[in-house]
N, C-alpha and C positions, 0 to 999 in steps of 0.2 A: 109844539111844546116848548116852553121857555126854559132854557138851560141855565139862565143866570141865577135862578133861585136855588139850584142844587149846590150845596157846599160839600166839598170833600174834606172829611176830617182825617188826619193821619192816624194810623193804627197805633195803639199804645206800645211803647218800647218794651221789649222783653227784658226781664230782670237778669241780665247776663252777669252783672256785678255780683249779685247774691249767689248765683249758681257757681261762679268761679271761686268765690270765697269758700263755699261749702266743699267744692271739689279739692281746693288746696288744703283745707283742714283735714280732709280724708287722706290725702297723700302724705301730709306731715305726720299724721298719726301712724300710718303704715310704715313710714321711714323710722319713726321712733320704735315701733313694735318690732320691726325687723332688726334694728340695731340692738335692741335689748336681748334678742335671741342669739346675738353674736355674729350676725351676717356682716360681711365686709361692705364698705360703701359702694364699690363697683358692682357687687352682686345685687345690692338693693336697687341701684339705678337701673340695672338691666331688667330686673324683675318687674319694676314699676314703669319702665319705659320712659325714664327721665334722665337728666344729665347727672354725672358724678358731682358737679358743682352744686346742684340743687340739694343733693344728699348732704354734702359737706356743710353747706350754708345752714341747713336745717339743724344739723347735729352740733354746730358750734354755739347755737343759741343756748344761754343758761337755762331757760325754761325747759327746752327739749332735753338737756343733759339731766336735769332733775327728774323728768319723766322717765328717761331711760333707766336711771338708777332705781326709781320707784318700781318700775316693771320688773327689773332684775331681782330686786328684793322680794317682791311678791312671788316670782318664779322660784327663787331659792327657798323661801319659806314653805311653799307648796311641796317642793321636792323633799324637804326634811320631814314634813308631815306624812307624805307617802312612804318614805323610808321607815318611819316609825311604825306605820300600819303594817308594812310588809314584814318587819322584824317581829312584830307581835304575832303574826300569822305563821312564822317559820316553824316554830316548835310543834304546834298542833298539826301542821301540814306534814312535817317530817314523820311524826308519830303515825299519822294516818297512812302515809305512803309505806311505812314499815309494816303496818298491819295488812295492807293490801298485798305487799310483796310476799309476806309469809302465809297468805291465804286465810287470815283471821277475820275477813270481812265476807259476809254472806253474798252469794250471787255475783261474784267477781270473776270475770273471764280470765283465762290464762294469758291472753294478750295484754290485758290491763295489768296483771301481776308482773308480766315481763317488763312493761313500760315503767312500773313503779320500781322494780329492781334496778333497771337501767338508770333511773333518776337518782336513786341512792348512790349507785356506783359513780355516777358522774359528779355528784356533789362531794364525794369523798376522795376525789382525785384519782380514781381508778380508770377514768375515761369511759366514754360511752361505748357500748358494744356496737361494733361496726359491721359485724357479720352475724347473720342468723340463718339457721337452716330450718326450713319448713318441711315436715314429713307428713304426708297423707297416708295414714295406715288404714288399710282395709282389713278389718279383723278385730279381734278382741284380745286384750292383754289379760293374763291371769293375775291374781293377787301376788303370786311369787314374782312374776315379771316386773310388776310395778314396784315391789319392794326392792328388787335387784337394781332397777334403774334409779330409784331414790337413793339407795346406799352408795351407788357409784357416783352420783352427782354430789353427794355430801363429801365423799372421799376426795374427789377432784377439787372441790371447793376448798377443802382443808389444805390440800397439798399446794394449791396456788395462793393460799393466804387470804382468800375471800371469805371463807367461813371459818370461824374460830371456836365453834361449839361442837361437842360430840353429836353424832347422828341421833342418838336416843333422846335428845332434848328438843328436837324439832317436832312439830305437830305430825301426827300420823296421817298417812294418805288414806282417804276414804275411797273404797271401791264400791261402786254401785252396780 
């Protein structure tokens, strides 16, 4: 077999330049994004596995500074929009929590009523209830027992300043 006729052609070179450029663009974007969130240069460098100098050199670029400002502005505008949406939901949410706490919503468990009452107390600076007692009662309470417990709870609430209405204005307790 004659080997003089076989020519070896070199394999085409891999486009490393294009790959490196794309990789660098990604790193620069991450540097800018992290800087816009308020991360320090050293933390950015550690997170991305690059040098502090690379982070600093990227962020002193006027184009990068404009991008950081733009991202911060978008973030701030989004936060304002979310704040407005939450503020608009606050009054209906508070009204609903009040209805749940007072038992004015059908099919609401006592546990949910307790969480609603705690939520109201927390938001009115009375602080969250930190201790609760769970009693498992075996037996049945009479209507008189329930009325007595209800009136004592109202009296204690009035004495502590949590409840400011007379007991007769509260919804009656249903006994089934």
